[in-house]
C-alpha distance (Angstrom), angle and dihedral (degrees) to the residues before:
residue distance angle dihedral
X1 . . .
X2 3.83 . .
X3 3.85 112.3 .
X4 3.84 114.8 -112.0
X5 3.79 92.2 -113.6
X6 3.83 92.2 52.6
X7 3.82 91.1 46.1
X8 3.83 89.7 53.7
X9 3.81 94.3 46.4
X10 3.79 90.6 47.5
X11 3.82 90.1 53.9
X12 3.81 89.6 47.1
X13 3.82 94.2 51.3
X14 3.79 95.2 43.4
X15 3.82 95.6 47.0
X16 3.74 121.0 111.7
X17 3.79 118.4 -97.6
X18 3.78 113.6 -82.0
X19 3.81 122.3 -126.1
X20 3.77 120.1 -87.7
X21 3.80 110.5 -79.9
X22 3.73 136.2 -161.0
X23 3.84 105.7 -150.7
X24 3.78 152.6 -25.2
X25 3.82 97.0 -58.2
X26 3.75 91.8 51.8
X27 3.85 92.2 47.1
X28 3.85 88.3 53.7
X29 3.78 91.5 47.4
X30 3.86 94.2 48.2
X31 3.85 94.2 46.8
X32 3.82 92.8 46.9
X33 3.84 89.8 48.1
X34 3.82 91.1 54.1
X35 3.79 97.7 35.8
X36 3.83 106.7 28.4
X37 3.82 96.0 174.9
X38 3.83 97.7 56.7
X39 3.80 118.3 104.6
X40 3.82 110.4 -138.9
X41 3.82 110.8 -162.6
X42 3.81 95.1 -176.8
X43 3.75 149.8 -30.0
X44 3.77 125.6 -141.7
X45 3.79 142.3 149.4
X46 3.83 111.1 -68.7
X47 3.85 123.5 -133.5
X48 3.81 88.6 -103.3
X49 3.78 113.0 74.5
X50 3.78 112.9 -111.7
X51 3.73 95.9 25.7
X52 3.79 133.0 100.5
X53 3.76 125.5 -148.1
X54 3.83 114.0 -131.9
X55 3.81 112.5 -163.1
X56 3.75 113.5 -156.8
X57 3.84 131.8 -174.1
X58 3.80 111.8 -135.9
X59 3.74 132.3 168.3
X60 3.80 93.8 -83.6
X61 3.83 94.4 45.7
X62 3.77 133.9 -95.8
X63 3.81 120.1 3.4
X64 3.81 128.4 -176.3
X65 3.77 128.6 -144.0
X66 3.77 128.8 173.1
X67 3.78 131.1 -138.4
X68 3.79 137.9 176.4
X69 3.85 120.5 -110.6
X70 3.85 90.1 -93.6
X71 3.86 94.6 45.3
X72 3.73 89.4 -127.7
X73 3.77 92.0 131.5
X74 3.83 131.6 38.7
X75 3.82 118.7 -158.6
X76 3.83 120.9 -162.5
X77 3.78 106.3 -169.8
X78 3.77 146.8 69.0
X79 3.81 132.5 -62.1
X80 3.80 109.9 -141.0
X81 3.74 122.5 -166.7
X82 3.81 103.8 -121.8
X83 3.81 94.7 -152.0
X84 3.76 101.3 45.1
X85 3.82 99.2 25.3
X86 3.82 90.2 -130.8
X87 3.79 115.9 151.5
X88 3.84 98.4 -130.8
X89 3.78 94.2 -172.2
X90 3.80 92.3 52.9
X91 3.84 90.3 48.3
X92 3.77 89.2 51.2
X93 3.77 94.4 50.5
X94 3.82 89.8 49.2
X95 3.75 87.9 59.0
X96 3.78 94.2 45.3
X97 3.82 92.9 49.2
X98 3.82 95.3 43.8
X99 3.81 119.6 126.5
X100 3.77 133.7 -155.6
X101 3.82 98.8 -95.8
X102 3.78 92.1 -163.3
X103 3.85 88.7 59.3
X104 3.84 93.9 57.5
X105 3.82 110.4 111.2
X106 3.80 94.2 -120.7
X107 3.79 90.9 174.8
X108 3.79 86.6 74.3
X109 3.79 92.2 56.7
X110 3.81 131.1 83.3
X111 3.83 106.8 -115.7
X112 3.82 119.1 -140.4
X113 3.81 115.9 -177.2
X114 3.77 131.0 -179.4
X115 3.79 124.7 -178.0
X116 3.77 116.9 -28.1
X117 3.77 92.1 -16.3
X118 3.77 92.0 -139.4
X119 3.82 93.8 141.1
X120 3.84 106.1 73.6
X121 3.78 128.3 -161.3
X122 3.75 136.8 161.9
X123 3.77 123.5 -160.4
X124 3.80 143.0 179.7
X125 3.76 107.1 -136.2
X126 3.76 140.7 170.1
X127 3.84 113.7 -151.4
X128 3.80 89.6 -140.2
X129 3.73 96.9 51.1
X130 3.87 108.5 106.9
X131 3.84 92.0 -146.4
X132 3.80 90.7 49.2
X133 3.85 90.4 51.8
X134 3.82 90.5 48.7
X135 3.86 88.9 50.2
X136 3.78 91.4 51.2
X137 3.83 88.6 56.0
X138 3.82 87.7 52.0
X139 3.77 92.5 49.7
X140 3.76 90.7 52.9
X141 3.82 86.9 67.0
X142 3.74 93.8 58.0
X143 3.78 119.4 82.4
X144 3.82 129.8 -164.1
X145 3.78 92.0 38.5
X146 3.79 138.0 135.1
X147 3.84 116.2 -155.2
X148 3.77 123.4 -169.4
X149 3.78 107.7 -160.0
X150 3.85 117.4 -158.6
X151 3.82 100.9 -161.9
X152 3.82 103.5 -133.4
X153 3.81 108.6 178.2
X154 3.76 100.9 -170.8
X155 3.80 101.2 125.4
X156 3.78 94.8 61.1
X157 3.82 104.1 14.9
X158 3.78 89.6 172.8
X159 3.79 86.7 68.4
X160 3.79 94.7 52.1
X161 3.84 89.6 116.3
X162 3.81 88.6 67.0
X163 3.84 89.0 64.9
X164 3.79 89.3 45.3
X165 3.80 89.7 52.6
X166 3.87 88.7 52.4
X167 3.85 88.6 57.9
X168 3.82 90.6 47.5
X169 3.78 92.5 51.2
X170 3.87 121.3 106.2
X171 3.81 89.6 -124.1
X172 3.81 108.1 33.9
X173 3.78 95.5 -178.0
X174 3.80 93.3 52.6
X175 3.82 91.8 44.2
X176 3.82 90.6 50.0
X177 3.81 94.6 49.5
X178 3.79 92.3 47.9
X179 3.80 89.8 52.1
X180 3.80 100.3 39.4
X181 3.81 107.8 23.7
X182 3.80 105.9 35.3
X183 3.79 121.1 95.7
X184 3.82 89.5 -111.5
X185 3.83 117.7 30.1
X186 3.78 110.9 -109.7
X187 3.80 110.0 -153.8
X188 3.80 111.9 -140.6
X189 3.82 116.3 -108.0
X190 3.79 91.5 -140.0
X191 3.75 120.6 104.7
X192 3.77 117.8 -99.6
X193 3.76 93.9 -141.5
X194 3.83 101.7 88.1
X195 3.81 120.0 105.2
X196 3.82 105.5 -78.5
X197 3.80 138.4 168.8
X198 3.84 99.8 -132.3
X199 3.83 95.4 111.7
X200 3.82 90.4 45.7
X201 3.84 90.2 50.3
X202 3.79 89.0 53.8
X203 3.80 89.0 54.6
X204 3.78 90.3 45.6
X205 3.76 92.7 51.4
X206 3.78 92.1 51.9
X207 3.80 90.5 48.6
X208 3.84 89.7 53.0
X209 3.84 90.7 45.7
X210 3.79 92.9 -116.2
X211 3.78 97.4 172.8
X212 3.84 99.2 169.1
X213 3.71 143.9 15.4
X214 2.85 136.0 -76.6
X215 3.82 99.1 35.4
X216 3.80 115.3 170.4
X217 3.76 128.1 -156.8
X218 3.78 116.4 -164.4
X219 3.83 124.1 -151.2
X220 3.82 91.0 -100.9
X221 3.83 89.2 58.2
X222 3.84 97.5 -105.8
X223 3.73 118.4 135.3
X224 3.78 134.4 -146.8
X225 3.78 129.5 -170.8
X226 3.77 124.9 -143.8
X227 3.75 128.9 8.7
X228 3.78 126.5 -43.4
X229 3.80 130.1 -148.4
X230 3.81 110.4 -101.8
X231 3.79 95.7 -115.1
X232 3.75 94.3 49.7
X233 3.79 92.9 45.2
X234 3.80 92.4 49.0
X235 3.84 91.3 48.0
X236 3.85 90.2 49.8
X237 3.78 92.3 49.9
X238 3.81 92.4 47.6
X239 3.81 92.1 48.4
X240 3.80 91.9 53.2
X241 3.81 92.7 43.3
X242 3.84 90.7 53.3
X243 3.78 92.0 48.2
X244 3.75 92.5 52.9
X245 3.85 94.3 48.4
X246 3.74 111.6 98.2
X247 3.85 115.5 -119.8
X248 3.83 110.8 -111.7
X249 3.74 113.4 -127.1
X250 3.85 120.2 -141.7
């Protein structure tokens, strides 16, 4: 079965050319006339001259398409800056899907801290997700970090009690790392019957449109899905930490 997003994009790309248009309001009107069910959040000039960015709201969150001023062509893809190599579409989506980090209920997360903890990261993770386990190995290579782990057992929901047992353990950080970062998962010996936030975290993840694990949230609210190479992750954390450090006046 074709996923809903693919079905929508296929209809978009196979549609007949739209009439010549004069601006953003007309682009919106024409697209809504042809595709009444779509939700357009906004239209603005794209980074590439001559193109407009069309921001849509789909089941998984914001999505970006591009069109010319006459809406004769629809482009589903990324704009990459040829000089810097930056993926401008990806950066834009990071801004659109950002959250208020200070509003995250960190008391529902397992806290792992190494060193000064100045680099801060929150993540939704399933201990049985292969990409999550790989990311845990990457994070072990980064010092001076604080990680808030929202246990999100969606890969193997039948093992959700293992996450609950982590919460019920005397040392949650140690129990989590033994379960999620060791070569062979070590299930905590603690009972899984203590009051725990796992079900609330599942609701939180759905509310934040966390559709896969691992999903990372940086201190500036930006999110990233999947694992990141250690150098890139460290550079991102350092960049955000520097930006949040007040400039000292002489």
